[in-house]
C-alpha positions in Angstrom: 103.9 104.3 92.9 101.0 105.2 91.0 99.1 106.3 94.0 102.2 108.3 95.2 102.3 110.2 91.5 99.0 110.8 91.6 98.8 112.5 95.0 102.0 114.4 94.0 100.7 115.4 90.9 97.6 116.9 92.5 99.6 118.3 95.4 101.9 120.2 92.8 99.2 121.3 90.5 96.8 123.0 93.3 99.1 123.7 96.1 96.9 126.2 97.8 94.2 123.7 97.7 96.0 120.7 99.2 95.3 119.4 102.7 95.3 116.1 104.8 91.5 115.9 104.0 92.2 116.2 100.3 95.2 113.6 100.3 93.2 111.1 102.2 90.2 111.6 100.2 92.3 111.2 96.9 94.0 108.2 98.4 90.9 106.5 99.2 89.3 107.2 95.7 92.5 105.7 94.4 92.3 102.5 96.6 88.9 102.1 95.4 89.4 102.2 91.8 92.3 99.8 92.1 90.1 97.3 94.2 87.5 97.6 91.2 90.0 97.0 88.6 91.6 93.9 90.3 88.2 92.5 91.0 87.2 92.8 87.0 90.4 91.5 85.9 89.7 88.2 87.8 88.8 85.3 85.5 85.1 84.2 85.8 84.1 81.1 87.4 83.4 78.3 85.1 
């Protein structure tokens, strides 16, 4: 849901610049950020 909302917000904010390449780049950036956040949220091993 958050990824979709981000992509739609960017698309609506700068429609003249929106492209498949931009969608893919932002989608990948979001996925990498989400992965990093999830990794940091894992409890440390004892």
